[in-house]
Structures are given as C-alpha cells and as structure tokens.
RODO-2510 file (C-alpha; in nm, 4 decimals, decimal comma):
residues 290
     n   res          X          Y          Z
     1     q    -1,7659    11,6639     3,0184
     2     n    -1,7393    11,2852     3,0114
     3     e    -1,4021    11,1611     3,1570
     4     p    -1,2268    11,5397     3,1484
     5     s    -0,8795    11,3501     3,2482
     6     g    -0,8594    11,1975     2,8819
     7     n    -0,7843    10,8642     2,7792
     8     p    -0,5134    10,7500     2,9060
     9     m    -0,5254    10,3971     2,7416
    10     g    -0,5941    10,5609     2,3992
    11     n    -0,9626    10,4714     2,4022
    12     g    -1,1433    10,5965     2,0640
    13     w    -1,3770    10,7870     2,1669
    14     e    -1,4640    11,1775     2,1799
    15     s    -1,2708    11,3586     2,4945
    16     m    -1,2079    11,7274     2,5773
    17     y    -0,9301    11,7785     2,8345
    18     f    -1,0280    11,9580     3,1533
    19     t    -0,8516    12,0435     3,4888
    20     p    -1,0419    12,0451     3,7200
    21     k    -1,0201    12,4009     3,7682
    22     d    -1,0791    12,4463     3,3936
    23     m    -1,3911    12,2764     3,4130
    24     a    -1,4891    12,4609     3,7586
    25     d    -1,4048    12,8175     3,5163
    26     f    -1,5984    12,6726     3,2497
    27     i    -1,8884    12,6264     3,4434
    28     n    -1,8790    12,9487     3,6288
    29     s    -1,8085    13,1673     3,3690
    30     y    -2,0293    13,0283     3,1004
    31     l    -2,2095    12,7061     3,1412
    32     g    -2,3438    12,8033     3,4865
    33     p    -2,4819    13,1303     3,3988
    34     e    -2,6736    13,0273     3,0781
    35     l    -2,8468    12,7357     3,1899
    36     k    -2,9334    12,8304     3,5338
    37     g    -3,0652    13,1431     3,4096
    38     k    -3,3194    12,9396     3,1990
    39     y    -3,3575    12,6412     3,4393
    40     p    -3,2851    12,7751     3,7489
    41     d    -3,3930    12,3962     3,8891
    42     i    -3,1304    12,2186     3,6897
    43     k    -2,8395    12,0517     3,8718
    44     i    -2,4655    12,0992     3,7571
    45     m    -2,1918    11,8222     3,8140
    46     n    -1,8267    11,8830     3,8151
    47     g    -1,6308    11,5798     3,7614
    48     d    -1,7833    11,2751     3,6134
    49     d    -1,4305    11,0830     3,5901
    50     q    -1,2663    10,8428     3,8002
    51     l    -1,2223    10,7897     4,1622
    52     p    -0,9188    10,9206     4,2276
    53     h    -0,9683    11,2358     4,1067
    54     i    -1,2882    11,3174     4,3287
    55     m    -1,1192    11,5129     4,5750
    56     a    -0,9969    11,7374     4,3214
    57     h    -1,3117    11,8042     4,1724
    58     a    -1,5010    11,7930     4,5294
    59     e    -1,3393    12,1031     4,6656
    60     l    -1,4732    12,3153     4,4243
    61     v    -1,8099    12,2638     4,4657
    62     s    -1,8352    12,4898     4,7858
    63     k    -1,5994    12,7742     4,5846
    64     s    -1,9266    12,8057     4,2713
    65     r    -2,2596    12,9099     4,3107
    66     y    -2,3354    12,6961     4,0168
    67     i    -2,2003    12,3435     4,0681
    68     d    -2,4436    12,1536     4,3000
    69     g    -2,2367    11,8238     4,3287
    70     t    -1,9662    11,6062     4,1622
    71     a    -1,9620    11,2694     3,9509
    72     y    -1,7799    11,0088     3,9191
    73     h    -1,7280    10,6712     3,7984
    74     w    -1,6470    10,3170     3,9221
    75     y    -1,3519    10,1818     3,6722
    76     a    -1,0954    10,2620     3,8757
    77     s    -1,2319    10,0306     4,1440
    78     l    -1,1861     9,7221     3,8601
    79     a    -1,5351     9,6291     3,8736
    80     s    -1,5719     9,7049     4,2505
    81     e    -1,3010     9,4543     4,3142
    82     l    -1,0849     9,7118     4,5093
    83     e    -1,3469     9,9056     4,7094
    84     d    -1,2844    10,1808     4,9867
    85     t    -0,9078    10,1525     4,9131
    86     e    -0,6232    10,3854     4,8857
    87     p    -0,5718    10,4744     4,5395
    88     l    -0,2685    10,2471     4,3683
    89     f    -0,0370    10,4495     4,1414
    90     g    -0,2943    10,7416     4,1485
    91     a    -0,5710    10,5197     3,9187
    92     i    -0,5951    10,1805     4,0268
    93     g    -0,8492    10,0798     4,3289
    94     g    -0,9968    10,4046     4,5614
    95     g    -1,3070    10,4700     4,6751
    96     r    -1,1703    10,6417     5,0245
    97     e    -1,1774    10,9475     4,8522
    98     v    -1,6161    10,9242     4,8143
    99     l    -1,6553    10,9295     5,1590
   100     d    -1,3380    11,1413     5,2853
   101     a    -1,4774    11,4307     5,0227
   102     s    -1,8304    11,3794     5,1392
   103     k    -1,6861    11,4763     5,4789
   104     l    -1,4412    11,7131     5,4182
   105     y    -1,6106    11,9274     5,1830
   106     q    -1,9920    11,8404     5,3510
   107     l    -2,1278    11,6897     5,0210
   108     d    -2,3695    11,4834     5,1890
   109     n    -2,7086    11,6110     5,0107
   110     q    -2,8001    11,8075     5,3363
   111     g    -2,8999    12,1655     5,4009
   112     g    -2,8053    12,2486     5,0011
   113     r    -2,4575    12,1868     5,0382
   114     g    -2,3892    11,9721     4,7861
   115     f    -2,3751    11,6028     4,6617
   116     l    -2,1735    11,2933     4,5253
   117     l    -2,3185    11,0992     4,2490
   118     a    -2,1773    10,7777     4,0867
   119     t    -2,2635    10,8467     3,7554
   120     e    -2,0878    10,5391     3,5257
   121     a    -2,0584    10,1819     3,5801
   122     c    -2,0609     9,8736     3,3426
   123     n    -1,8875     9,5101     3,3301
   124     g    -1,7118     9,3836     3,0422
   125     y    -1,4574     9,6798     2,9830
   126     l    -1,1650     9,4986     3,0432
   127     p    -1,1507     9,1581     2,8655
   128     t    -0,7946     9,1838     2,7936
   129     l    -0,6969     9,2233     3,1497
   130     l    -0,9372     8,9766     3,3342
   131     p    -0,9483     8,6118     3,1430
   132     g    -1,2674     8,4848     3,0614
   133     e    -1,4226     8,7986     3,0762
   134     p    -1,5822     8,8667     2,7230
   135     h    -1,7884     9,1979     2,6586
   136     v    -2,1244     9,0326     2,7100
   137     m    -2,1697     8,7136     2,9659
   138     p    -2,5274     8,6567     2,9405
   139     g    -2,6588     8,5096     3,2679
   140     s    -2,3914     8,6183     3,4498
   141     w    -2,4595     8,6222     3,8433
   142     k    -2,1140     8,7622     3,9180
   143     r    -2,1788     9,0770     3,7389
   144     g    -2,4926     9,1447     3,9307
   145     y    -2,3047     9,0923     4,2688
   146     r    -2,0530     9,3151     4,1036
   147     y    -2,3379     9,6036     4,1102
   148     a    -2,4837     9,5105     4,4497
   149     r    -2,1780     9,5384     4,6033
   150     d    -2,0732     9,8671     4,4500
   151     i    -2,3870    10,0461     4,5288
   152     v    -2,3344     9,8737     4,8813
   153     h    -1,9787    10,0499     4,9384
   154     q    -2,1242    10,3759     4,7705
   155     m    -2,4526    10,4614     4,9380
   156     n    -2,2636    10,3961     5,2519
   157     n    -1,9845    10,6484     5,1369
   158     n    -2,2397    10,9222     5,1379
   159     a    -2,3166    10,8984     4,7507
   160     s    -2,6570    11,0252     4,6589
   161     g    -2,7070    10,7845     4,3829
   162     w    -2,6114    10,5458     4,1440
   163     a    -2,6419    10,5093     3,7515
   164     d    -2,5204    10,2312     3,5125
   165     w    -2,4028    10,3417     3,2007
   166     n    -2,5978    10,1702     2,9283
   167     l    -3,0315    10,1155     2,9785
   168     a    -2,9963     9,8071     2,6989
   169     l    -2,7387     9,7060     2,4463
   170     d    -2,7152     9,4300     2,1654
   171     s    -2,5534     9,1064     2,1942
   172     q    -2,2363     9,2210     2,0905
   173     g    -2,2159     9,5133     2,3775
   174     g    -2,3089     9,7769     2,1321
   175     p    -2,3582     9,9601     1,9054
   176     n    -2,0447    10,1660     1,9737
   177     h    -1,8717    10,3784     1,6942
   178     a    -1,5315    10,3244     1,8890
   179     k    -1,5722     9,9673     1,9111
   180     n    -1,6035    10,0138     2,2972
   181     f    -1,8381     9,6756     2,3731
   182     v    -1,9676     9,6362     2,7366
   183     d    -2,2190     9,4471     2,8616
   184     s    -2,5131     9,5562     3,0338
   185     p    -2,8477     9,5043     3,2467
   186     i    -3,0749     9,4575     2,9304
   187     i    -2,9680     9,2522     2,6162
   188     v    -3,1324     9,3156     2,3068
   189     d    -3,1280     8,9838     2,1414
   190     a    -3,3533     9,0180     1,8213
   191     p    -3,4354     9,3799     1,7929
   192     e    -3,6286     9,2789     1,4818
   193     q    -3,8344     9,0394     1,6595
   194     g    -3,8490     9,2553     1,9650
   195     a    -3,6798     9,0091     2,1538
   196     f    -3,4378     9,1065     2,4824
   197     f    -3,3560     8,9322     2,8056
   198     k    -3,2618     9,0772     3,1180
   199     q    -2,9549     9,0073     3,3265
   200     p    -2,8584     8,9525     3,6709
   201     m    -2,7490     9,3190     3,6744
   202     f    -3,1016     9,4388     3,6187
   203     y    -3,1957     9,2644     3,8988
   204     a    -2,9213     9,3745     4,1104
   205     i    -3,0218     9,7057     4,0661
   206     g    -3,3901     9,6727     4,1229
   207     h    -3,2794     9,5650     4,4988
   208     f    -3,2260     9,9017     4,5660
   209     a    -3,4418    10,0693     4,2716
   210     a    -3,7575     9,9117     4,3165
   211     f    -3,7528     9,9457     4,7036
   212     v    -3,5247    10,2969     4,7915
   213     p    -3,7673    10,5540     4,6059
   214     p    -3,6398    10,8935     4,5722
   215     g    -3,6401    11,1237     4,9006
   216     s    -3,4772    10,8464     5,0990
   217     v    -3,2428    10,8776     5,3740
   218     r    -2,9245    10,5995     5,4290
   219     l    -2,9478    10,4945     5,7747
   220     s    -2,6492    10,3966     6,0231
   221     i    -2,5974    10,0025     6,0756
   222     e    -2,4623     9,9404     6,4239
   223     g    -2,1361     9,7355     6,3834
   224     l    -2,0615     9,8531     5,9977
   225     v    -1,6746     9,8543     5,9283
   226     d    -1,6417     9,9225     5,5453
   227     s    -1,9763     9,8342     5,4537
   228     q    -1,8887     9,5262     5,6161
   229     v    -2,1207     9,3468     5,9223
   230     g    -2,0535     9,0465     6,1452
   231     s    -1,7842     8,7477     6,1630
   232     d    -1,8785     8,6732     5,8180
   233     r    -1,8337     8,9729     5,6937
   234     i    -2,1982     9,0516     5,5334
   235     e    -2,2110     9,3511     5,2844
   236     a    -2,4944     9,5861     5,4109
   237     t    -2,6677     9,9194     5,3763
   238     a    -2,9955    10,0240     5,4971
   239     f    -3,2280    10,3165     5,4202
   240     l    -3,5443    10,5074     5,5671
   241     t    -3,8026    10,5871     5,2810
   242     p    -4,0565    10,9035     5,2547
   243     e    -4,3190    10,6305     5,3317
   244     n    -4,1117    10,5699     5,6541
   245     h    -4,0385    10,2161     5,5878
   246     v    -3,6731    10,0846     5,6508
   247     v    -3,5188     9,8913     5,3669
   248     v    -3,1807     9,6901     5,4095
   249     v    -3,0086     9,5059     5,1639
   250     a    -2,7480     9,2557     5,2390
   251     i    -2,5317     9,0430     5,0285
   252     n    -2,3232     8,7548     5,1083
   253     d    -2,0566     8,7288     4,8690
   254     r    -1,7392     8,7654     5,0335
   255     l    -1,4948     8,5178     5,1080
   256     h    -1,4545     8,3959     5,4254
   257     v    -1,1499     8,3305     5,6226
   258     t    -1,1381     7,9375     5,4658
   259     k    -1,1257     8,1292     5,1424
   260     r    -1,4311     8,0058     4,9957
   261     l    -1,8294     8,1379     5,0500
   262     r    -2,0527     7,9655     5,3186
   263     e    -2,3940     7,9821     5,4228
   264     c    -2,4618     8,2210     5,7076
   265     k    -2,7202     8,3021     5,9692
   266     v    -2,8301     8,6579     5,9857
   267     v    -2,9877     8,8725     6,2593
   268     v    -3,1374     9,2004     6,1840
   269     r    -3,2772     9,3976     6,4637
   270     c    -3,4839     9,7382     6,3474
   271     r    -3,7672     9,9226     6,5338
   272     g    -3,8104     9,6523     6,8300
   273     r    -3,8290     9,3537     6,5800
   274     e    -3,5560     9,0675     6,5089
   275     i    -3,5668     8,8776     6,1615
   276     r    -3,3414     8,5592     6,1413
   277     l    -3,2628     8,4488     5,8238
   278     s    -3,0246     8,2593     5,5989
   279     m    -2,8126     8,4068     5,3270
   280     k    -2,6602     8,1031     5,0785
   281     e    -2,3466     8,1830     4,8763
   282     n    -2,3862     8,4817     4,6584
   283     e    -2,7706     8,6076     4,7707
   284     i    -2,8416     8,9164     4,8058
   285     k    -3,1614     8,9812     5,0056
   286     t    -3,3810     9,3275     5,0702
   287     i    -3,5532     9,3298     5,3993
   288     v    -3,8713     9,6123     5,4186
   289     f    -3,9752     9,6730     5,7745
   290     n    -4,3174     9,8506     5,7507
***
C-alpha cells in the first residue's frame, strides 16, 4: 500500500489507511501466504511511507516470516534539504531513523535478516512551498544534485537501493488523474514525434546506476561523518562491485563556511593508490579503481 498513513495534506489520490500493525497483520495472514506460496522468491516490503514512520514498520520485519524489508519515501526531507536530521513535529526532516532502524533491527541486507529500500523520490512536488520551483524545471542541475545527495546519504545509512518515482513524464509533469504533477529524469516533449530529453536528474542517477551493479557492497570511508568527509565537507559514498572494482561517488554541493561554494582539492586513496583531483562548485564525480 502506497503511503499507508494516508494523505494528511488532502491529496487527491487513492489511499487505504494502515497502521504498521494493521499492515503487518494483513501481510502475515493474507498477502504473504498467498504470494510466497506461489512465488517463493518474491520480496514483500512493509512501510512505503515517510521517513518518520520507518522505525514502527522496521520493528515488525523480524517478527514476520513473510516481510523481507521496509520501504520508505524521501518527501519529509524536503527534497534532500534536511538529510539525516531528527524529525521535526514528527513529519518534517528525518533520516536518522534509516540508520537507526538498520542497526537496531539488523536491516542491512546481510545474512537474510532484512533490508531497507528507498522506493520513491521526485522533484517538483512542493511548488506552493518552494517559490520558483514549478513542477517541471527543464535542465535543472539543482534537482540533479538533490538526487545525488539523497542517494549518497541513503546508501551510507545502509539502504539497499534507491528508486525514482517516475521513469518518464510529459512536459506538464503528468499525466496524473489527481493532478499531482511533478518532475522526472526523462521528459517526453512531443510524444507523437518520439521527442524526449534527459534531465540532469537522469545523469545524477547514472553516476550510481552505471557503475554500481546489483550485488555491490558499500564500503566505509575513513573520516566520514554524516556522509561528509574533509574540511570542505565533500559528500561521498563507496562500493565494492562483484567485479572487485571500488567505486567512489563524490559531490561538492554543500555550502562552505563562507556561505558559498568553492572549488575543492580532493585526494582519494584506495588499494595503495592515490588520485588527486579538483572538484568545481556543484560537481559530481565517480571514480573507479579497477
């Protein structure tokens, strides 16, 4: 069930209210036996709601023979502006719960104990609260940075993956029967002519998806605090791929103490080798050690 806590903002799409216990009971008594009986390899997730709800759903994974993991959405982070914070008023910000749930309930995708998965994100969903933010912003690198930043933080919080909400939308941000128009990594501009364009969000996702295949394992980074490393607060995450490659994704989009971004000098050390590079303002780089 998508966002089972309901639609507190009066949104116009369908929703069936479930408390975490209601959802777990439904899965354990009905959905789980039916699905697992016919498709034993299928993965069933509870949650699929906002960040502040993660703990309540994650607690129930180990108590069920049918629930494999907990899904969650990014919207309470206000498009990744409030990463890894304590939730305000139980609804705004958050992210601390992702790592806390992983540690407390061992949802780290290791040893079959369960997993956490970021299952929905999009830009352009708050045009009334964020001035100058229409539903669709063609060519917006800011929105690309938001995606990359959130992926970095969620991976470092032990999430097993990250998914956008939409594969492609039209130039209005739809179609959507509830008029819930949003942005998308691919915008189909003239469907009758097969015309489309790829947004910066598409390429931000590519910094991960093109280099970190399924089966990769996240690695620790020395000195990393809240997904930031070094005096310039470069945001970074790293992985070991099934091909034994080490992949490092780094982002320079955090404000410096001068309240402005600046070009940074970065040194990456791995496997006895060292790479020195410059990262300009708002730059994303992926480094692969073969």
